[in-house]
C-alpha positions in Angstrom: 3.7 -24.2 -15.3 5.5 -23.5 -12.0 5.4 -19.9 -10.9 7.7 -18.3 -8.3 5.2 -16.5 -6.1 5.2 -13.9 -3.3 1.9 -13.7 -1.4 1.3 -12.8 2.2 -0.9 -14.7 4.7 -4.2 -12.9 4.2 -7.8 -14.3 4.5 -8.2 -14.0 0.8 -5.0 -15.9 0.0 -5.4 -18.7 2.5 -7.2 -21.2 0.2 -4.7 -20.7 -2.5 -1.7 -21.1 -0.3 -3.0 -24.2 1.6 -3.9 -25.9 -1.7 -7.6 -26.1 -1.3 -7.9 -23.9 -4.4 -5.7 -25.4 -7.1 -5.4 -25.7 -10.9 -4.3 -28.1 -13.6 -2.6 -25.3 -15.4 -0.3 -23.8 -12.8 1.6 -24.5 -9.6 2.8 -21.9 -7.2 6.2 -22.0 -5.5 5.5 -19.7 -2.6 8.4 -17.7 -1.2 8.6 -17.1 2.5 9.0 -13.4 3.3 8.1 -11.7 6.5 7.0 -8.9 6.6 5.7 -9.2 3.1 6.8 -5.7 2.1 10.4 -6.9 2.2 9.7 -8.7 -1.0 8.4 -5.7 -3.0 11.9 -4.3 -3.5 13.3 -7.4 -5.3 10.2 -7.7 -7.4 10.4 -4.0 -8.5 14.2 -3.9 -8.9 15.0 -7.4 -10.2 11.7 -9.0 -11.2 12.3 -11.7 -8.6 8.9 -13.3 -8.9 6.4 -14.4 -11.6 3.5 -13.4 -9.4 3.7 -11.0 -6.5 1.7 -9.2 -4.0 2.4 -5.5 -4.4 1.7 -2.2 -2.5 -0.4 -0.1 -4.8 1.8 3.0 -4.4 4.9 1.0 -5.1 3.2 -0.3 -8.3 2.2 3.3 -9.4 5.8 4.4 -8.9 7.2 1.4 -10.7 4.9 2.0 -13.6 6.1 5.6 -13.9 9.6 4.1 -14.4 8.3 1.5 -16.9 9.1 -1.5 -14.7 8.0 -4.7 -16.5 5.0 -5.6 -14.3 1.3 -5.8 -14.9 -1.5 -5.3 -12.4 -4.2 -7.8 -11.8 -7.6 -6.6 -10.5 -7.2 -8.7 -7.3 -7.1 -6.9 -3.9 -5.5 -8.8 -1.1 -5.2 -6.1 1.6 -7.5 -3.0 2.1 -8.2 -1.1 5.2 -9.1 2.3 6.6 -6.0 4.3 7.6 -7.0 6.7 10.3 -5.9 4.4 13.2 -2.2 4.4 11.9 -1.2 7.8 13.1 0.2 8.7 16.6 1.6 11.5 18.6 3.2 11.9 22.0 0.4 12.9 24.4 2.9 13.9 27.1 4.0 16.8 24.8 0.5 18.2 24.7 -2.6 17.8 22.5 -2.0 17.6 18.7 -4.9 17.6 16.2 -4.5 16.6 12.6 -4.8 20.3 11.5 -1.9 21.1 13.9 0.7 19.2 11.9 2.0 22.1 9.8 5.6 22.7 10.5 5.9 19.6 12.8 8.5 16.7 12.7 6.7 13.7 11.4 8.3 10.2 11.1 7.3 7.6 8.6 9.1 4.3 7.7 9.5 5.3 4.1 8.0 8.4 2.4 6.6 6.1 -0.3 4.6 3.6 1.8 1.0 3.2 0.7 -0.4 3.8 4.2 1.6 7.0 4.4 0.3 8.2 1.0 -3.3 7.5 2.1 -2.8 9.4 5.3 -1.0 12.3 3.8 -3.9 12.6 1.2 -6.4 12.6 4.0 -4.5 15.2 6.0 -4.0 17.5 3.0 -7.4 17.2 1.4 -9.7 16.8 4.5 -7.8 18.7 7.1 -6.0 21.4 5.1 -2.5 20.3 6.2 0.4 21.8 4.1 2.5 18.6 3.5 5.4 20.7 2.2 5.6 22.5 5.6 6.3 19.3 7.4 9.8 18.1 8.4 9.5 14.5 7.2 11.9 12.0 8.8 12.2 8.6 7.2 14.0 5.3 8.0 14.1 3.4 4.7 14.6 4.0 1.0 11.8 3.6 -1.6 11.4 0.2 -3.3 11.8 2.0 -6.6 15.5 2.8 -6.8 15.1 5.6 -9.3 12.9 7.7 -7.0 14.7 10.7 -5.5 13.9 10.9 -1.8 14.4 14.4 -0.4 13.3 13.7 3.1 15.5 13.8 6.2 16.9 10.3 7.1 16.7 9.3 10.8 20.1 8.7 12.4 21.4 5.1 12.0 20.0 2.8 14.7 17.1 5.0 15.6 13.6 3.4 15.9 10.5 5.4 14.8 8.4 4.7 17.9 11.2 5.3 20.3 12.0 8.6 18.6 8.3 9.6 19.2 8.5 8.5 22.8 11.7 10.5 23.3 10.3 13.7 21.8 12.5 13.6 18.7 9.4 13.4 16.6 6.1 15.2 17.0 4.0 12.5 15.2 4.4 9.4 13.2 2.3 7.9 10.3 1.9 4.2 9.5 2.3 3.0 13.0 0.3 1.6 16.0 1.5 1.3 19.6 0.2 0.5 23.0 2.8 2.7 24.8 1.0 4.8 27.4 2.6 8.0 26.3 1.3 7.7 22.7 -2.0 8.9 21.6 -4.0 8.4 18.3 -3.8 11.5 16.1 -7.5 10.8 15.3 -9.0 10.3 18.8 -12.0 8.2 17.5 -10.6 6.6 14.5 -13.6 4.4 13.8 -15.9 7.4 13.7 -13.4 9.3 11.5 -13.3 6.3 9.1 -17.0 6.0 8.9 -17.4 9.8 8.2 -14.6 9.6 5.6 -16.2 6.7 3.8 -19.6 8.5 3.8 -17.9 11.5 2.2 -15.7 9.7 -0.4 -17.2 6.3 -0.9 -13.7 4.7 -0.9 -12.2 1.8 0.9 -8.4 2.3 0.8 -6.6 -0.4 -1.1 -3.1 -1.2 0.2 -2.0 -4.3 -1.7 -3.0 -5.9 -5.0 -1.3 -8.5 -7.2 1.1 -8.1 -10.1 2.6 -10.5 -12.7 5.7 -10.1 -14.7 5.1 -8.5 -18.1 6.8 -11.4 -19.8 4.2 -13.8 -18.3 1.3 -11.6 -19.5 2.8 -11.2 -22.9 3.7 -14.8 -23.5 1.1 -16.7 -21.4 -2.2 -14.7 -21.2 -4.1 -17.9 -20.5 -1.9 -18.4 -17.4 -2.6 -14.9 -16.2 -6.3 -15.4 -16.6 -6.0 -18.6 -14.6 -4.1 -16.8 -11.8 -6.9 -14.2 -11.6 -9.5 -16.9 -11.5 -7.7 -18.7 -8.6 -7.1 -15.6 -6.6 -10.8 -14.7 -7.0 -11.9 -18.2 -5.9 -9.6 -18.0 -2.9 -10.9 -14.6 -1.9 -14.5 -15.8 -2.3 -13.8 -18.7 0.1 -12.9 -16.3 3.0 -15.6 -14.2 4.7 -13.0 -11.7 5.9 -11.3 -11.2 2.5 -11.6 -7.7 0.9 -14.1 -8.2 -1.9 -14.3 -5.2 -4.3 -16.8 -4.6 -7.1 -15.3 -3.2 -10.2 -16.7 0.3 -9.4 -15.4 0.2 -5.8 -11.9 -0.8 -7.0 -11.9 2.0 -9.5 -12.9 4.6 -6.9 -10.2 3.5 -4.6 -7.6 3.4 -7.4 -8.6 6.8 -8.6 -8.2 8.2 -5.1 -4.8 6.8 -4.5 -3.6 7.8 -8.0 -4.7 11.4 -7.2 -3.0 11.4 -3.8 0.2 9.8 -5.2 0.5 12.4 -8.0 -0.4 15.3 -5.6 2.5 14.2 -3.4 5.0 14.1 -6.2 5.5 10.3 -6.0 4.6 9.9 -9.7 5.0 12.6 -12.4 1.3 12.5 -13.5 -2.0 10.9 -12.6 -2.6 7.7 -14.6 -6.1 6.7 -15.6 -7.2 3.4 -13.9 -7.2 1.6 -17.3 -3.6 2.5 -17.8 -2.6 0.4 -14.8 -3.6 -2.8 -16.6 -2.6 -4.3 -20.0 -5.0 -5.8 -22.6 -5.1 -9.1 -20.8 -5.7 -7.9 -17.3 -8.0 -5.0 -18.2 -10.4 -7.5 -19.7 -10.6 -9.2 -16.2 -12.1 -6.2 -14.4 
């Protein structure tokens, strides 16, 4: 069976994409898409692929609107998030707890990095997310989501707006510009302390398959999971999650996503999978 497949270039996908991990049951027709998040919208809106990398918050939102996709327990991108927040140091010092009432830019309000960072700010630093003047640059991948944030003027770029003083901070970005300063001055120390407190490594991207593939060809879905697992195990730098670690991370991002109004209720982890993929955890 040939499967139209969207997977980014990650350590854990390299062996699968270069053909060193292969199968007699399936072949993957890999679609070029850079950056990889540009492929999430066609998967969510039009089921453009049989197998697709997927931002976990996009998947949670898609599930809340009954999009025909099923999650696999395969993590392809996970990272701590504290380093992806900036402010303009020329405007004075800004601490995470100072964000109430500020103008904060983010590519889309529904990005996974943004959801993680907002969750950290709200629950660990007491930030009132509803007091912030959110400025966004893109729509949500899930068309049905009603975005009430302020849209940046056409042609504006998020980092330039921060440099020009049109934003007080941005989430989900890194920059070497000399005027810009990390919101968390020692991100590595903050991440270590956050992990010690919560025991969670934040998941960004996992893998989904079309519901039709799972319903009609469960053996193929099990084979996809096996191949993804083999590929990840072949790469020392790949994110390897135990079942418990994956559950803790999913529970945390489900809570944050519901808290922020991106989904109408908090799912259980088991609800994210179907009978086929749940048995693979």
